[in-house]
VEXFI-574951 format. One record per residue (C-alpha): residue in three letters; residue number from 1; x, y, z. Coordinates in steps of 0.2 Angstrom, whole numbers, always signed. Example, Ala and Ser with C-alpha at 12.3 -4.5 7.8 and 13.67 -1.06 7.14 Angstrom:
SITE  aa   i    xx    yy    zz
SITE ALA   1   +62   -22   +39
SITE SER   2   +68    -5   +36
This chain:
SITE  aa   i    xx    yy    zz
SITE MET   1  +705 +1190  +310
SITE ALA   2  +688 +1188  +302
SITE GLY   3  +677 +1179  +311
SITE SER   4  +688 +1178  +327
SITE LEU   5  +677 +1180  +344
SITE SER   6  +679 +1189  +361
SITE VAL   7  +669 +1185  +375
SITE SER   8  +658 +1197  +384
SITE PRO   9  +659 +1201  +406
SITE PHE  10  +643 +1189  +404
SITE GLY  11  +652 +1172  +397
SITE ARG  12  +646 +1173  +381
SITE ASN  13  +655 +1173  +363
SITE ARG  14  +650 +1188  +355
SITE PRO  15  +659 +1189  +336
SITE SER  16  +673 +1202  +335
SITE PRO  17  +668 +1221  +326
SITE PRO  18  +672 +1221  +307
SITE THR  19  +689 +1228  +302
SITE ASP  20  +694 +1237  +289
SITE GLU  21  +695 +1226  +278
SITE GLU  22  +680 +1217  +278
SITE LYS  23  +671 +1233  +278
SITE GLN  24  +677 +1239  +263
SITE ALA  25  +675 +1222  +256
SITE ALA  26  +658 +1222  +260
SITE GLU  27  +653 +1241  +253
SITE ALA  28  +662 +1233  +235
SITE ASP  29  +650 +1221  +234
SITE LEU  30  +636 +1232  +239
SITE GLU  31  +641 +1245  +224
SITE ARG  32  +643 +1229  +213
SITE ILE  33  +625 +1223  +218
SITE ARG  34  +618 +1243  +213
SITE GLN  35  +628 +1242  +197
SITE GLY  36  +618 +1224  +194
SITE GLY  37  +630 +1213  +197
SITE ILE  38  +635 +1201  +208
SITE PRO  39  +646 +1201  +223
SITE LEU  40  +663 +1195  +220
SITE GLY  41  +665 +1181  +232
SITE ALA  42  +650 +1172  +220
SITE GLU  43  +658 +1176  +203
SITE GLU  44  +679 +1171  +210
SITE ARG  45  +667 +1155  +214
SITE LEU  46  +659 +1151  +198
SITE LYS  47  +674 +1154  +186
SITE ARG  48  +681 +1139  +197
SITE VAL  49  +667 +1131  +191
SITE ALA  50  +673 +1137  +173
SITE THR  51  +689 +1131  +173
SITE SER  52  +686 +1115  +180
SITE SER  53  +684 +1098  +171
SITE THR  54  +674 +1088  +185
SITE PRO  55  +666 +1104  +194
SITE PHE  56  +658 +1100  +211
SITE PHE  57  +640 +1106  +211
SITE THR  58  +625 +1108  +220
SITE SER  59  +606 +1107  +211
SITE ASP  60  +589 +1104  +214
SITE LEU  61  +587 +1091  +201
SITE SER  62  +579 +1076  +204
SITE THR  63  +588 +1059  +205
SITE LYS  64  +576 +1057  +188
SITE GLU  65  +578 +1075  +181
SITE TYR  66  +598 +1075  +184
SITE ALA  67  +598 +1054  +176
SITE LEU  68  +589 +1061  +159
SITE ALA  69  +600 +1079  +159
SITE GLU  70  +613 +1067  +157
SITE ALA  71  +605 +1057  +141
SITE SER  72  +599 +1069  +136
SITE GLY  73  +619 +1077  +133
SITE LEU  74  +617 +1092  +146
SITE GLN  75  +629 +1090  +159
SITE PRO  76  +626 +1098  +175
SITE VAL  77  +638 +1112  +179
SITE ALA  78  +633 +1122  +195
SITE GLN  79  +614 +1130  +205
SITE VAL  80  +614 +1148  +199
SITE MET  81  +602 +1161  +207
SITE GLY  82  +598 +1178  +203
SITE SER  83  +588 +1190  +217
SITE SER  84  +581 +1205  +218
SITE VAL  85  +568 +1219  +229
SITE VAL  86  +564 +1233  +226
SITE GLN  87  +553 +1247  +235
SITE HIS  88  +535 +1250  +230
SITE GLY  89  +534 +1269  +222
SITE TRP  90  +519 +1277  +223
SITE MET  91  +527 +1290  +209
SITE GLY  92  +514 +1289  +194
SITE ALA  93  +500 +1281  +203
SITE GLN  94  +491 +1293  +212
SITE ALA  95  +482 +1300  +192
SITE THR  96  +473 +1282  +193
SITE TYR  97  +472 +1276  +209
SITE TYR  98  +453 +1279  +208
SITE ALA  99  +452 +1275  +193
SITE SER 100  +451 +1262  +181
SITE GLY 101  +463 +1256  +169
SITE GLU 102  +482 +1251  +170
SITE MET 103  +493 +1255  +183
SITE PRO 104  +511 +1253  +176
SITE ALA 105  +516 +1263  +192
SITE LEU 106  +512 +1247  +202
SITE ALA 107  +518 +1236  +190
SITE GLU 108  +537 +1242  +190
SITE PRO 109  +542 +1237  +204
SITE TRP 110  +537 +1217  +200
SITE ASN 111  +546 +1220  +181
SITE LEU 112  +560 +1228  +188
SITE SER 113  +565 +1215  +202
SITE ARG 114  +560 +1202  +190
SITE ASP 115  +569 +1209  +177
SITE ARG 116  +584 +1210  +186
SITE ALA 117  +587 +1193  +197
SITE PHE 118  +587 +1185  +181
SITE ASP 119  +601 +1194  +174
SITE ARG 120  +611 +1193  +192
SITE LEU 121  +605 +1173  +185
SITE ARG 122  +612 +1175  +168
SITE GLN 123  +628 +1180  +174
SITE GLU 124  +629 +1168  +186
SITE ALA 125  +628 +1154  +171
SITE GLU 126  +640 +1164  +160
SITE LEU 127  +653 +1166  +175
SITE ALA 128  +654 +1145  +176
SITE ASP 129  +652 +1141  +157
SITE ALA 130  +634 +1136  +154
SITE ASP 131  +625 +1135  +138
SITE LEU 132  +607 +1133  +148
SITE VAL 133  +602 +1135  +166
SITE ILE 134  +587 +1123  +167
SITE GLY 135  +572 +1117  +179
SITE ILE 136  +572 +1139  +183
SITE ASP 137  +561 +1142  +199
SITE MET 138  +554 +1160  +205
SITE ARG 139  +552 +1166  +222
SITE THR 140  +540 +1178  +227
SITE GLY 141  +536 +1190  +244
SITE SER 142  +534 +1203  +251
SITE LEU 143  +546 +1215  +261
SITE GLY 144  +541 +1229  +273
SITE ASP 145  +525 +1239  +267
SITE ALA 146  +513 +1231  +255
SITE GLY 147  +519 +1233  +237
SITE ASN 148  +537 +1231  +240
SITE VAL 149  +543 +1215  +230
SITE GLU 150  +555 +1201  +236
SITE LEU 151  +561 +1191  +221
SITE VAL 152  +573 +1177  +220
SITE VAL 153  +576 +1163  +205
SITE PHE 154  +586 +1148  +202
SITE GLY 155  +589 +1135  +192
SITE THR 156  +604 +1122  +188
SITE ALA 157  +620 +1128  +175
SITE VAL 158  +619 +1115  +162
SITE ARG 159  +637 +1113  +147
SITE ASP 160  +627 +1105  +134
SITE THR 161  +641 +1090  +125
SITE THR 162  +632 +1088  +110
SITE LEU 163  +625 +1098  +103
SITE ALA 164  +632 +1116   +91
SITE PRO 165  +635 +1130   +99
SITE ARG 166  +621 +1142  +101
SITE ALA 167  +623 +1157   +88
SITE GLY 168  +629 +1174   +94
SITE GLY 169  +635 +1161  +110
SITE ARG 170  +615 +1165  +118
SITE LEU 171  +612 +1157  +138
SITE GLY 172  +597 +1148  +136
SITE MET 173  +587 +1148  +152
SITE CYS 174  +571 +1139  +156
SITE THR 175  +556 +1136  +170
SITE LEU 176  +554 +1119  +163
SITE SER 177  +559 +1100  +170
SITE GLY 178  +574 +1089  +166
SITE GLN 179  +561 +1077  +158
SITE ASP 180  +553 +1093  +148
SITE VAL 181  +568 +1098  +144
SITE ASP 182  +574 +1080  +138
SITE LYS 183  +558 +1078  +128
SITE LEU 184  +560 +1095  +117
SITE ARG 185  +579 +1091  +112
SITE ARG 186  +570 +1075  +105
SITE ILE 187  +558 +1081   +95
SITE GLY 188  +571 +1093   +90
SITE ALA 189  +566 +1112   +97
SITE GLU 190  +578 +1123  +106
SITE VAL 191  +573 +1135  +122
SITE CYS 192  +574 +1152  +115
SITE GLY 193  +573 +1161  +135
SITE VAL 194  +562 +1167  +151
SITE VAL 195  +550 +1177  +148
SITE GLY 196  +537 +1187  +158
SITE HIS 197  +529 +1202  +163
SITE THR 198  +516 +1208  +177
SITE ALA 199  +501 +1219  +174
SITE VAL 200  +491 +1229  +190
SITE LEU 201  +474 +1234  +183
SITE SER 202  +463 +1247  +194
SITE VAL 203  +444 +1245  +196
SITE GLN 204  +431 +1257  +197
SITE LEU 205  +414 +1247  +203
SITE GLY 206  +398 +1257  +195
SITE MET 207  +386 +1262  +202
SITE ASN 208  +371 +1244  +203
SITE SER 209  +391 +1233  +208
SITE ALA 210  +392 +1247  +221
SITE TRP 211  +375 +1246  +228
SITE VAL 212  +376 +1228  +227
SITE MET 213  +391 +1227  +236
SITE ASN 214  +385 +1238  +250
SITE SER 215  +366 +1232  +253
SITE SER 216  +373 +1213  +252
SITE GLY 217  +386 +1213  +265
SITE MET 218  +401 +1207  +253
SITE PHE 219  +413 +1217  +264
SITE GLY 220  +402 +1220  +283
SITE GLY 221  +386 +1217  +289
SITE GLY 222  +368 +1214  +278
SITE ALA 223  +360 +1202  +270
SITE ARG 224  +367 +1195  +255
SITE VAL 225  +362 +1195  +237
SITE ASN 226  +369 +1183  +223
SITE ALA 227  +375 +1195  +210
SITE GLU 228  +392 +1193  +199
SITE ILE 229  +402 +1209  +201
SITE THR 230  +408 +1212  +180
SITE GLU 231  +417 +1224  +183
SITE ILE 232  +432 +1213  +194
SITE ALA 233  +429 +1196  +180
SITE GLN 234  +431 +1210  +168
SITE GLY 235  +446 +1219  +176
SITE VAL 236  +454 +1198  +175
SITE TYR 237  +453 +1193  +158
SITE ASP 238  +460 +1215  +156
SITE ALA 239  +474 +1211  +165
SITE ARG 240  +479 +1194  +160
SITE ASN 241  +478 +1200  +139
SITE ILE 242  +490 +1214  +145
SITE ALA 243  +504 +1201  +153
SITE MET 244  +500 +1190  +139
SITE ALA 245  +504 +1203  +124
SITE GLN 246  +520 +1207  +131
SITE VAL 247  +525 +1189  +133
SITE ARG 248  +523 +1186  +115
SITE ARG 249  +531 +1200  +111
SITE GLN 250  +546 +1195  +121
SITE ALA 251  +545 +1179  +114
SITE SER 252  +544 +1184   +97
SITE ALA 253  +560 +1196   +99
SITE ALA 254  +570 +1182  +103
SITE GLY 255  +566 +1170   +87
SITE ALA 256  +553 +1158   +99
SITE ASN 257  +537 +1151   +89
SITE ASN 258  +530 +1145  +105
SITE ILE 259  +528 +1150  +122
SITE VAL 260  +527 +1137  +136
SITE VAL 261  +517 +1146  +150
SITE SER 262  +522 +1140  +168
SITE ALA 263  +516 +1150  +180
SITE LEU 264  +500 +1161  +176
SITE ARG 265  +494 +1168  +197
SITE HIS 266  +483 +1182  +198
SITE THR 267  +479 +1193  +218
SITE ILE 268  +462 +1206  +218
SITE GLN 269  +466 +1219  +232
SITE HIS 270  +451 +1226  +240
SITE TYR 271  +449 +1246  +244
SITE GLU 272  +434 +1257  +249
SITE TYR 273  +433 +1277  +253
SITE GLU 274  +418 +1287  +255
SITE GLN 275  +414 +1303  +247
SITE ALA 276  +396 +1312  +249
SITE ALA 277  +390 +1297  +265
SITE TYR 278  +393 +1285  +251
SITE ARG 279  +403 +1271  +252
SITE TYR 280  +415 +1270  +236
SITE HIS 281  +423 +1250  +229
SITE TYR 282  +439 +1248  +220
SITE PHE 283  +451 +1234  +216
SITE HIS 284  +469 +1230  +212
SITE VAL 285  +470 +1213  +201
SITE THR 286  +487 +1210  +199
SITE MET 287  +492 +1198  +186
SITE ASN 288  +509 +1188  +182
SITE VAL 289  +511 +1178  +170
SITE LEU 290  +531 +1167  +166
SITE GLY 291  +532 +1154  +154
SITE THR 292  +548 +1148  +140
SITE ALA 293  +551 +1155  +124
SITE ILE 294  +554 +1140  +111
SITE ARG 295  +554 +1136   +94
SITE LEU 296  +551 +1121   +86
SITE GLY 297  +561 +1114   +72
SITE ALA 298  +576 +1121   +78
SITE ARG 299  +587 +1107   +77
SITE GLU 300  +589 +1089   +71
SITE PRO 301  +579 +1078   +88
SITE GLN 302  +595 +1074  +102
SITE PRO 303  +599 +1062  +105
SITE GLY 304  +585 +1053   +96
SITE PRO 305  +566 +1053   +94
SITE LEU 306  +554 +1050  +106
SITE SER 307  +549 +1031  +103
SITE ASP 308  +530 +1024  +101
SITE PRO 309  +525 +1020  +117
SITE VAL 310  +522 +1000  +122
SITE LEU 311  +508  +993  +134
SITE SER 312  +515  +982  +145
SITE ILE 313  +508  +973  +157
SITE ASN 314  +513  +962  +172
SITE LEU 315  +504  +943  +174
SITE GLY 316  +511  +943  +192
SITE HIS 317  +521  +928  +187
């Protein structure tokens, strides 16, 4: 029996080894993951949610978000998630490792893991017969070697009980809170989808900046001097511009006319090497952008336009 226990000679219970049936089920789930899918158990659970008129659900929505979602005509049905872990490879990165410029090979693990995680989240939401996923949160980490990417996204799948279905049955996804989604619906805006991109640049310092770092002891001993390392500042600007250009293209392809950026984060990693008794410095600038593409003026306000603000004064009576 699955999950049965046996008793060790030392009196401690230990789980029995998996049966052949359990091994086959685990291998089948791994193959589904390899194909970009989700485990069979998750699929069956979400199909039951889709056929239930009043599904029992778990959600990350606060009480206020839940109330506003219901008032806005959005019925929460299930918490959905997507996960992906991508090993960082060095193929294609060596040619630009010590030179300044974009490094697509180092950005690829981020973009691949994000795309696969969001695609799995989308699959879960569609299996639950949802129209929209709100409050999506993305969490990242590293696994093992530096550069490996572990990425998890989760949100609340909801059904729209008031507005007409989206064109082509498209599922909407957004990183916005329940309050923000309600506000957008009240001005007639539509959520088009999540957009995101990661750009990685290698920044090689010029002789002047390298001399400043070597002499000032920024990463070692020596007398410190105040001097801006302009190449790094320029690298941050360039990385942001590259990432935002990709995000704008994604939003345009989704039919959006605006983007609400929810995350704009960067990291700077320092490396150095010696050649001919001189120490050279270079940096990797990683820029992550995530946001929600929206289309203003897509629909009539629902459930109604926002009212004018009202001043309330408590006189203590």
